[in-house]
All heavy atoms as an XYZ file, in Angstrom:
770
protein
N     126.225     64.698    125.201
C     126.599     64.656    126.581
C     126.661     63.237    127.024
O     126.003     62.404    126.499
C     125.714     65.370    127.500
C     125.734     66.921    127.291
S     127.269     67.500    128.005
C     127.065     69.212    127.823
N     127.518     63.012    128.021
C     127.667     61.691    128.599
C     126.754     61.623    129.778
O     126.811     62.354    130.704
C     129.130     61.454    128.986
O     130.030     61.692    127.886
C     129.361     60.110    129.585
N     125.868     60.553    129.690
C     124.939     60.420    130.737
C     125.373     59.257    131.643
O     125.933     58.248    131.215
C     123.546     60.065    130.228
C     122.942     61.193    129.445
C     121.607     60.904    128.849
O     121.049     59.831    129.181
O     121.075     61.690    128.019
N     125.221     59.438    132.947
C     125.647     58.361    133.890
C     124.543     58.118    135.015
O     123.603     58.937    135.116
C     126.939     58.841    134.679
C     128.074     58.974    133.716
C     126.701     60.092    135.420
N     124.701     57.016    135.688
C     123.762     56.664    136.809
C     124.638     56.360    137.994
O     125.655     55.599    137.863
C     122.927     55.523    136.457
C     121.991     55.081    137.564
C     121.194     53.847    137.092
O     121.364     53.255    136.199
N     120.238     53.563    138.096
N     124.350     56.866    139.136
C     125.119     56.665    140.405
C     124.727     55.290    140.911
O     123.501     54.957    141.092
C     124.885     57.735    141.449
C     125.708     57.475    142.627
C     125.259     59.118    140.838
N     125.686     54.418    141.179
C     125.484     53.034    141.602
C     125.551     52.849    143.122
O     124.958     51.919    143.686
C     126.327     52.072    140.879
C     126.207     52.121    139.389
S     124.525     51.807    138.836
C     124.401     50.046    139.162
N     126.484     53.662    143.808
C     126.700     53.535    145.181
C     126.724     54.809    145.838
O     127.016     55.839    145.244
C     128.051     52.801    145.421
C     128.060     51.361    145.125
C     129.372     50.742    145.348
N     130.225     50.910    144.229
C     131.502     50.667    144.241
N     132.142     50.263    145.279
N     132.200     50.828    143.114
N     126.518     54.851    147.173
C     126.639     56.075    147.919
C     125.321     56.709    148.255
O     124.251     56.162    148.064
N     125.421     57.966    148.699
C     124.257     58.744    149.155
C     123.316     58.977    147.928
O     122.117     59.014    148.132
C     124.746     60.063    149.696
O     125.692     59.816    150.730
C     123.592     60.843    150.260
N     123.841     59.236    146.853
C     123.033     59.530    145.593
C     122.709     58.326    144.678
O     122.472     58.449    143.485
C     123.808     60.649    144.803
C     124.177     61.819    145.661
C     125.460     62.054    146.088
C     123.144     62.727    145.961
C     125.827     63.116    146.916
C     123.537     63.840    146.754
C     124.773     64.024    147.207
O     125.174     65.106    147.978
N     122.670     57.154    145.309
C     122.459     55.885    144.559
C     121.140     55.963    143.804
O     120.097     56.368    144.294
C     122.456     54.707    145.512
C     122.175     53.408    144.850
C     122.253     52.256    145.860
C     121.977     50.969    145.185
N     122.013     49.852    146.155
N     121.175     55.596    142.516
C     119.980     55.543    141.689
C     119.712     56.806    140.954
O     118.886     56.788    140.031
N     120.341     57.948    141.256
C     120.094     59.169    140.479
C     120.869     59.174    139.237
O     121.935     58.569    139.106
C     120.508     60.394    141.381
C     119.648     60.490    142.587
C     119.970     61.842    143.310
O     120.561     62.690    142.843
N     119.460     61.844    144.548
N     120.253     59.845    138.225
C     120.855     59.911    136.924
C     121.099     61.384    136.485
O     120.464     62.280    137.051
C     120.026     59.253    135.813
C     119.744     57.777    136.079
C     118.886     57.196    134.995
O     118.425     57.941    134.134
O     118.594     55.974    135.075
N     122.090     61.557    135.602
C     122.316     62.942    135.124
C     123.411     62.981    134.169
O     123.997     61.946    133.767
N     123.787     64.131    133.685
C     124.817     64.347    132.710
C     126.072     64.859    133.366
O     125.991     65.591    134.326
C     124.350     65.377    131.623
C     123.269     64.949    130.779
C     122.892     65.963    129.737
O     123.421     67.030    129.729
O     122.031     65.675    128.918
N     127.171     64.360    132.918
C     128.510     64.785    133.462
C     128.736     66.219    133.070
O     128.708     66.602    131.844
C     129.605     63.914    132.968
C     130.952     64.461    133.417
C     129.431     62.397    133.400
N     128.936     67.138    134.038
C     129.183     68.560    133.765
C     130.725     68.843    133.881
O     131.204     69.722    133.180
C     128.419     69.406    134.715
O     128.754     69.099    136.041
C     127.013     69.252    134.525
N     131.439     68.165    134.709
C     132.814     68.437    134.922
C     133.530     67.202    135.420
O     132.977     66.458    136.246
C     133.030     69.600    135.935
C     134.435     70.021    136.169
C     134.537     71.123    137.212
O     133.568     71.422    137.871
N     135.640     71.799    137.153
N     134.806     67.044    134.973
C     135.635     65.915    135.470
C     136.842     66.555    136.051
O     137.581     67.303    135.388
C     136.002     64.959    134.307
C     136.946     63.923    134.757
C     134.784     64.347    133.632
N     137.050     66.298    137.398
C     138.183     66.908    138.060
C     139.207     65.807    138.242
O     139.143     65.040    139.194
C     137.723     67.485    139.438
C     138.678     68.448    140.040
C     138.272     69.075    141.259
C     139.916     68.709    139.513
C     139.126     69.979    141.855
C     140.740     69.691    140.074
C     140.367     70.302    141.273
O     141.233     71.153    141.911
N     140.173     65.699    137.306
C     141.100     64.609    137.337
C     142.099     64.598    138.463
O     142.609     63.600    138.911
C     141.869     64.532    135.955
C     140.891     64.261    134.788
C     141.555     64.366    133.477
N     142.655     63.514    133.338
C     143.481     63.532    132.254
N     143.260     64.313    131.316
N     144.494     62.702    132.255
N     142.401     65.762    138.994
C     143.347     65.849    140.052
C     142.834     65.318    141.349
O     143.532     64.626    142.136
C     143.719     67.334    140.323
C     144.811     67.543    141.317
N     146.094     67.187    141.193
C     144.714     68.098    142.599
C     146.757     67.493    142.266
N     145.897     68.024    143.206
N     141.528     65.488    141.622
C     140.876     64.968    142.849
C     140.174     63.566    142.598
O     139.588     63.005    143.484
C     139.846     65.901    143.387
C     140.491     67.157    143.993
C     139.425     67.976    144.625
C     139.986     69.205    145.340
N     138.976     69.979    146.003
N     140.132     63.078    141.339
C     139.493     61.839    140.986
C     138.043     61.984    141.292
O     137.383     61.036    141.880
C     140.027     60.683    141.659
C     141.393     60.357    141.120
C     142.536     61.060    141.223
C     141.797     59.109    140.441
N     143.657     60.357    140.599
C     143.065     59.199    140.129
C     141.067     58.021    139.971
C     143.764     58.191    139.439
C     141.705     57.090    139.291
C     143.036     57.155    138.972
N     137.334     62.996    140.941
C     135.836     63.106    141.072
C     135.183     63.557    139.831
O     135.835     64.121    138.898
C     135.546     64.105    142.294
C     136.030     63.559    143.585
C     136.046     65.481    141.976
N     133.881     63.318    139.776
C     133.070     63.769    138.636
C     131.894     64.500    139.200
O     131.332     64.166    140.241
C     132.514     62.500    137.880
C     133.661     61.751    137.242
C     131.442     62.848    136.850
C     133.319     60.483    136.555
N     131.602     65.559    138.562
C     130.389     66.371    138.925
C     129.298     66.144    137.975
O     129.486     66.174    136.714
C     130.761     67.938    138.962
C     131.795     68.248    139.933
N     131.565     68.327    141.306
C     133.166     68.518    139.815
C     132.670     68.632    141.915
N     133.670     68.735    141.048
N     128.110     65.872    138.420
C     126.959     65.450    137.665
C     125.903     66.546    137.788
O     125.666     66.987    138.924
C     126.441     64.083    138.041
C     127.569     63.045    137.848
C     125.253     63.696    137.222
C     127.203     61.707    138.444
N     125.223     66.861    136.691
C     124.132     67.872    136.741
C     122.948     67.292    137.597
O     122.690     66.160    137.560
C     123.600     68.190    135.348
N     122.362     68.244    138.280
C     121.126     67.841    139.091
C     121.539     67.142    140.354
O     120.566     66.732    141.081
C     120.118     67.175    138.366
S     119.461     67.941    136.883
N     122.711     66.887    140.680
C     123.115     66.299    141.897
C     123.963     67.347    142.683
O     125.128     67.520    142.402
C     123.914     64.980    141.745
C     123.075     63.971    140.998
C     124.344     64.428    143.054
C     123.786     62.640    140.734
N     123.280     67.982    143.601
C     123.957     69.011    144.397
C     123.715     68.860    145.881
O     122.851     68.042    146.296
C     123.452     70.430    143.976
O     121.940     70.496    144.192
C     123.674     70.736    142.543
N     124.411     69.587    146.662
C     124.178     69.649    148.109
C     124.379     71.037    148.674
O     125.079     71.798    148.000
C     124.965     68.579    148.904
C     126.427     68.895    148.953
N     127.357     68.514    147.969
C     127.179     69.504    149.897
C     128.533     68.913    148.300
N     128.455     69.491    149.463
N     123.821     71.363    149.793
C     123.929     72.654    150.370
C     125.142     72.721    151.361
O     125.345     71.812    152.116
C     122.630     73.039    151.165
C     121.401     73.076    150.302
O     121.591     73.433    149.041
O     120.336     72.742    150.749
N     125.826     73.773    151.246
C     126.951     74.132    152.185
C     126.375     74.840    153.442
O     125.241     75.206    153.455
C     128.050     74.841    151.496
C     128.655     74.128    150.340
C     129.697     74.850    149.644
N     130.864     75.008    150.566
C     131.960     75.637    150.240
N     132.028     76.235    149.022
N     132.992     75.800    151.086
N     127.277     74.992    154.389
C     126.797     75.594    155.605
C     126.440     77.033    155.426
O     125.515     77.542    156.053
C     128.030     75.537    156.626
C     127.675     76.216    157.926
C     128.378     74.131    156.908
N     127.081     77.779    154.444
C     126.765     79.161    154.201
C     125.635     79.286    153.197
O     125.504     80.325    152.494
C     127.979     79.919    153.752
C     128.611     79.395    152.458
O     128.063     78.433    151.883
N     129.697     79.958    151.951
N     124.793     78.312    153.057
C     123.644     78.271    152.242
C     123.890     78.405    150.734
O     123.027     78.745    149.932
C     122.625     79.395    152.570
C     122.039     79.148    153.965
O     121.942     77.980    154.368
O     121.659     80.126    154.635
N     125.092     78.086    150.314
C     125.392     78.039    148.874
C     125.218     76.580    148.365
O     125.364     75.654    149.081
C     126.810     78.532    148.575
O     127.747     77.665    149.173
N     124.841     76.473    147.075
C     124.593     75.160    146.484
C     125.756     74.842    145.686
O     126.235     75.618    144.790
C     123.298     75.178    145.692
C     122.127     75.493    146.590
C     123.126     73.844    144.984
C     120.813     75.671    145.842
N     126.350     73.631    145.858
C     127.496     73.172    145.047
C     127.186     71.775    144.518
O     126.392     71.031    145.017
C     128.816     73.167    145.858
C     129.171     74.526    146.364
C     128.688     72.249    147.093
N     127.956     71.448    143.371
C     127.812     70.111    142.825
C     128.480     69.058    143.758
O     129.511     69.339    144.394
C     128.539     70.074    141.508
C     127.777     70.828    140.386
O     126.618     70.958    140.520
N     128.531     71.256    139.448
N     127.799     67.920    143.914
C     128.331     66.870    144.694
C     129.543     66.217    143.953
O     129.448     66.011    142.758
C     127.234     65.837    145.009
N     130.520     65.857    144.691
C     131.705     65.177    144.061
C     131.502     63.681    144.226
O     131.304     63.174    145.352
C     132.989     65.617    144.784
O     133.168     66.965    144.667
N     131.511     62.979    143.118
C     131.313     61.520    143.072
C     132.475     60.785    142.432
O     132.926     61.261    141.397
C     130.016     61.206    142.322
C     128.795     61.872    143.009
C     129.713     59.738    142.232
C     127.476     61.861    142.230
N     132.943     59.833    143.069
C     134.050     59.038    142.616
C     133.702     58.301    141.303
O     132.591     57.737    141.298
C     134.593     58.070    143.724
C     135.949     57.536    143.358
N     136.135     56.381    142.651
C     137.164     58.035    143.720
C     137.440     56.196    142.539
N     138.093     57.160    143.219
N     134.555     58.185    140.377
C     134.263     57.514    139.098
C     133.895     56.064    139.214
O     133.194     55.460    138.396
C     135.450     57.681    138.252
C     136.256     58.757    138.837
C     135.838     58.829    140.309
N     134.387     55.379    140.227
C     134.094     53.974    140.384
C     132.625     53.715    140.903
O     132.153     52.632    140.911
C     135.038     53.311    141.345
O     134.866     53.847    142.653
N     131.929     54.750    141.315
C     130.588     54.651    141.805
C     129.546     54.972    140.798
O     128.378     55.042    141.127
C     130.375     55.595    143.027
C     131.267     55.348    144.207
O     131.787     54.158    144.196
O     131.521     56.167    145.038
N     129.867     55.198    139.565
C     128.995     55.476    138.505
C     128.910     54.433    137.413
O     129.910     53.646    137.265
C     129.210     56.921    137.954
C     130.518     56.913    137.183
C     129.144     58.000    138.968
C     130.690     58.153    136.314
N     127.855     54.448    136.587
C     127.711     53.599    135.438
C     127.379     54.480    134.254
O     126.493     55.302    134.337
C     126.599     52.582    135.655
C     126.164     51.707    134.507
C     127.263     50.703    134.204
C     124.856     51.060    134.775
N     128.157     54.428    133.192
C     127.882     55.118    131.948
C     126.697     54.569    131.265
O     126.769     53.423    130.855
C     129.107     55.181    131.094
C     130.275     55.971    131.645
C     131.306     55.449    132.298
C     130.234     57.414    131.401
C     132.323     56.189    132.753
C     131.281     58.184    131.917
C     132.280     57.550    132.596
N     125.641     55.292    131.068
C     124.472     54.832    130.338
C     124.498     55.295    128.859
O     123.967     54.579    128.034
C     123.195     55.332    130.977
O     123.235     56.694    131.104
C     123.043     54.776    132.418
N     125.097     56.448    128.617
C     125.118     56.880    127.232
C     126.474     57.597    127.029
O     126.769     58.564    127.784
C     123.977     57.855    126.879
C     124.019     58.262    125.486
C     122.841     59.193    125.137
C     122.845     59.707    123.716
N     121.779     60.663    123.479
N     127.290     57.183    126.175
C     128.612     57.757    125.862
C     128.674     58.418    124.526
O     128.399     57.756    123.502
C     129.672     56.652    126.024
C     131.113     57.062    125.880
C     131.491     58.035    127.018
C     132.064     55.939    125.900
N     129.012     59.692    124.512
C     129.137     60.373    123.238
C     130.578     60.845    123.129
O     131.139     61.362    124.031
C     128.205     61.588    123.129
O     128.425     62.460    124.277
C     126.798     61.183    123.156
N     131.153     60.568    121.940
C     132.582     60.862    121.689
C     132.612     61.783    120.460
O     131.859     61.655    119.506
C     133.407     59.636    121.423
C     133.443     58.716    122.618
C     134.248     57.368    122.113
C     134.213     59.266    123.736
N     133.678     62.674    120.432
C     133.847     63.435    119.281
C     134.841     62.644    118.403
O     135.294     61.589    118.728
C     134.443     64.815    119.542
C     135.657     64.808    120.372
O     136.258     63.740    120.557
N     136.064     65.935    120.924
N     135.150     63.144    117.203
C     135.953     62.413    116.236
C     137.377     62.185    116.802
O     137.972     61.108    116.491
C     136.021     63.110    114.923
C     134.657     63.025    114.219
O     133.899     62.108    114.489
N     134.446     64.008    113.314
N     137.887     63.137    117.550
C     139.237     62.919    118.046
C     139.333     61.803    118.996
O     140.255     61.003    118.993
C     139.719     64.265    118.677
C     139.947     65.439    117.728
O     140.167     65.017    116.500
O     139.809     66.567    118.159
N     138.403     61.723    119.944
C     138.414     60.647    120.914
C     138.154     59.331    120.301
O     138.796     58.271    120.649
C     137.303     60.886    121.992
S     137.680     62.282    122.996
N     137.274     59.281    119.280
C     136.996     58.021    118.627
C     138.240     57.525    117.847
O     138.520     56.323    117.852
C     135.843     58.234    117.651
C     135.353     56.968    117.008
C     134.097     57.106    116.156
N     132.954     57.385    117.053
C     132.277     58.490    117.017
N     132.566     59.442    116.164
N     131.260     58.645    117.833
N     138.912     58.459    117.164
C     140.180     57.992    116.401
C     141.180     57.535    117.381
O     142.033     56.640    117.160
C     140.631     59.142    115.553
O     141.087     60.172    116.338
N     141.360     58.170    118.591
C     142.336     57.796    119.587
C     142.006     56.338    120.075
O     142.942     55.477    120.232
C     142.337     58.801    120.699
C     143.338     58.532    121.828
C     144.716     58.605    121.386
C     143.106     59.453    123.001
N     140.794     56.036    120.369
C     140.333     54.730    120.789
C     140.633     53.685    119.757
O     141.128     52.609    120.044
C     138.884     54.728    121.143
C     138.508     55.369    122.485
C     137.019     55.355    122.740
C     139.277     54.629    123.674
N     140.357     53.941    118.487
C     140.593     53.071    117.420
C     142.124     52.806    117.190
O     142.517     51.710    116.971
C     140.024     53.595    116.054
C     138.526     53.424    116.110
O     137.988     52.575    116.803
N     137.852     54.350    115.400
N     142.925     53.905    117.415
C     144.393     53.791    117.295
C     144.942     52.861    118.430
O     145.747     52.002    118.158
C     144.992     55.108    117.309
C     146.497     55.186    117.163
N     147.217     54.106    116.697
C     147.404     56.114    117.564
C     148.508     54.418    116.786
N     148.598     55.634    117.281
N     144.391     53.066    119.671
C     144.861     52.229    120.743
C     144.392     50.819    120.662
O     145.053     49.839    121.162
C     144.427     52.864    122.085
C     145.164     54.093    122.361
C     144.739     54.675    123.715
O     143.903     54.116    124.443
O     145.312     55.770    124.051
N     143.247     50.546    119.932
C     142.742     49.211    119.799
C     143.614     48.404    118.879
O     143.706     47.153    119.036
C     141.336     49.266    119.239
N     144.314     49.052    117.985
C     145.269     48.254    117.126
C     146.370     47.726    117.914
O     146.979     46.616    117.507
C     145.824     49.230    116.051
C     144.759     49.702    115.080
C     145.338     50.661    114.092
C     144.276     51.182    113.133
N     144.749     52.209    112.182
N     146.768     48.219    119.029
C     147.774     47.660    119.851
C     147.350     46.361    120.506
O     148.165     45.508    120.898
C     148.286     48.665    120.868
C     148.912     49.887    120.315
O     149.404     49.735    119.143
O     148.962     50.905    120.960
N     146.004     46.216    120.720
C     145.499     45.067    121.390
C     145.036     43.915    120.562
O     144.405     42.986    120.920
C     144.418     45.499    122.328
C     144.831     46.345    123.448
C     144.641     47.699    123.406
C     145.489     45.769    124.560
C     145.082     48.527    124.473
C     145.892     46.619    125.532
C     145.725     47.965    125.509
O     146.168     48.774    126.565
N     145.371     44.004    119.195
C     145.059     42.955    118.299
C     145.901     41.746    118.646
O     147.109     41.792    118.656
C     145.246     43.406    116.839
C     144.996     42.215    115.900
C     144.419     44.544    116.478
N     145.236     40.639    118.964
C     145.890     39.406    119.406
C     145.432     38.216    118.584
O     144.359     38.287    117.971
C     145.753     39.170    120.873
O     144.317     39.038    121.112
C     146.276     40.241    121.730
N     146.133     37.169    118.710
C     145.759     35.913    118.095
C     145.464     34.944    119.246
O     146.286     34.688    120.086
C     146.907     35.354    117.199
C     147.165     36.359    116.074
C     146.539     33.970    116.715
C     148.305     35.955    115.138
N     144.265     34.376    119.106
C     143.837     33.328    120.163
C     144.401     32.030    119.629
O     143.902     31.483    118.641
C     142.352     33.358    120.276
C     141.866     32.469    121.442
O     142.742     31.842    122.148
O     140.675     32.369    121.604
N     145.382     31.438    120.331
C     146.050     30.203    119.845
C     145.165     28.990    119.940
O     145.272     28.099    119.088
C     147.317     30.019    120.620
C     148.349     31.081    120.326
C     149.605     30.849    121.154
C     150.617     32.013    120.857
N     151.852     31.848    121.599
N     144.261     28.973    120.906
C     143.379     27.789    121.028
C     142.359     27.751    119.866
O     142.109     26.688    119.333
C     142.659     27.825    122.320
C     143.598     27.591    123.563
C     142.918     27.699    124.880
O     141.643     27.870    124.836
O     143.520     27.660    125.915
N     141.743     28.930    119.588
C     140.709     28.911    118.532
C     141.267     29.226    117.154
O     140.656     29.069    116.194
C     139.653     29.952    118.831
C     138.921     29.583    120.124
C     137.907     30.718    120.430
C     137.207     30.478    121.730
N     136.258     31.514    122.051
N     142.543     29.679    117.115
C     143.268     30.072    115.872
C     142.510     31.205    115.123
O     142.374     31.069    113.915
C     143.492     28.881    114.973
N     141.914     32.058    115.869
C     141.243     33.189    115.261
C     141.954     34.444    115.692
O     142.636     34.630    116.716
C     139.748     33.298    115.708
O     139.651     33.433    117.099
C     139.066     32.064    115.224
N     141.793     35.483    114.858
C     142.481     36.751    115.104
C     141.407     37.796    115.397
O     140.399     37.861    114.793
C     143.254     37.233    113.839
C     144.015     38.426    114.085
C     144.824     38.807    112.891
C     145.679     40.037    113.131
N     146.511     40.358    111.953
N     141.615     38.419    116.561
C     140.701     39.518    116.911
C     141.065     40.752    116.248
O     142.269     41.141    116.133
C     140.753     39.796    118.522
C     140.276     38.613    119.250
C     141.183     37.808    119.941
C     138.902     38.377    119.282
C     140.625     36.795    120.708
C     138.443     37.291    120.071
C     139.321     36.458    120.756
N     140.051     41.469    115.671
C     140.316     42.732    114.963
C     139.867     43.863    115.860
O     139.135     43.664    116.854
C     139.526     42.794    113.664
C     140.079     41.750    112.654
C     138.079     42.507    113.896
N     140.242     45.133    115.627
C     139.899     46.191    116.485
C     138.367     46.384    116.686
O     137.929     46.904    117.687
C     140.475     47.440    115.795
C     141.629     46.914    115.047
C     141.241     45.517    114.625
N     137.617     45.941    115.647
C     136.176     46.071    115.822
C     135.643     45.130    116.878
O     134.577     45.441    117.469
C     135.464     45.800    114.466
C     135.601     46.857    113.444
C     136.916     46.791    112.721
O     137.664     45.771    112.796
N     137.395     47.866    112.048
N     136.303     43.989    117.098
C     135.865     43.100    118.193
C     136.160     43.700    119.612
O     135.399     43.459    120.507
C     136.569     41.767    118.125
C     136.195     41.014    116.871
O     135.138     41.301    116.321
O     136.945     40.148    116.393
N     137.070     44.514    119.633
C     137.590     45.063    120.993
C     136.772     46.340    121.307
O     136.218     46.613    122.393
C     139.040     45.333    121.021
C     139.781     44.023    120.772
C     139.512     46.015    122.277
C     141.240     44.139    120.549
N     136.678     47.269    120.342
C     136.062     48.563    120.514
C     134.796     48.598    119.584
O     134.896     48.479    118.395
C     136.959     49.718    120.077
C     138.173     49.764    120.880
C     136.200     51.043    120.265
C     138.236     50.580    122.137
N     133.625     48.685    120.240
C     132.426     48.789    119.476
C     132.168     50.176    119.021
O     132.776     51.141    119.430
C     131.236     48.329    120.298
C     131.282     46.922    120.783
C     131.747     46.543    122.092
C     131.051     45.891    119.847
C     131.814     45.259    122.422
C     131.099     44.566    120.246
C     131.494     44.250    121.542
O     131.609     42.949    121.922
N     131.302     50.344    117.972
C     130.966     51.694    117.531
C     130.173     52.377    118.645
O     129.159     51.930    119.148
C     130.104     51.570    116.259
C     130.922     51.052    115.085
O     132.158     51.209    115.031
N     130.228     50.434    114.112
N     130.686     53.552    118.992
C     130.021     54.354    119.966
C     129.509     55.612    119.401
O     130.104     56.224    118.518
C     131.104     54.749    121.044
C     130.452     55.577    122.152
C     131.707     53.516    121.632
N     128.343     56.011    119.825
C     127.623     57.285    119.290
C     128.485     58.427    119.639
O     129.004     58.708    120.618
C     126.278     57.416    119.849
C     125.331     56.353    119.271
O     125.598     55.758    118.249
N     124.270     56.080    119.955
């Protein structure tokens, strides 16, 4: 699971695992961060992705291969240092 920490807002400092990503509304739902509605039901709090910090990122093989494939497009040559950046310099090994 991907673990995050809330950096801003009402839930600042709380940590948890991402349970759902709602891409249409640009919000993330995190386990253990809930609030009560008027009708006494408990719902997950919606947190904007810019307000969180990823503390542990886990990827499956498909996501890892996609990142490595996209990193090949960003291979550049630094003209001042005359060194070539390889995909390993851009994307680190992620658990």
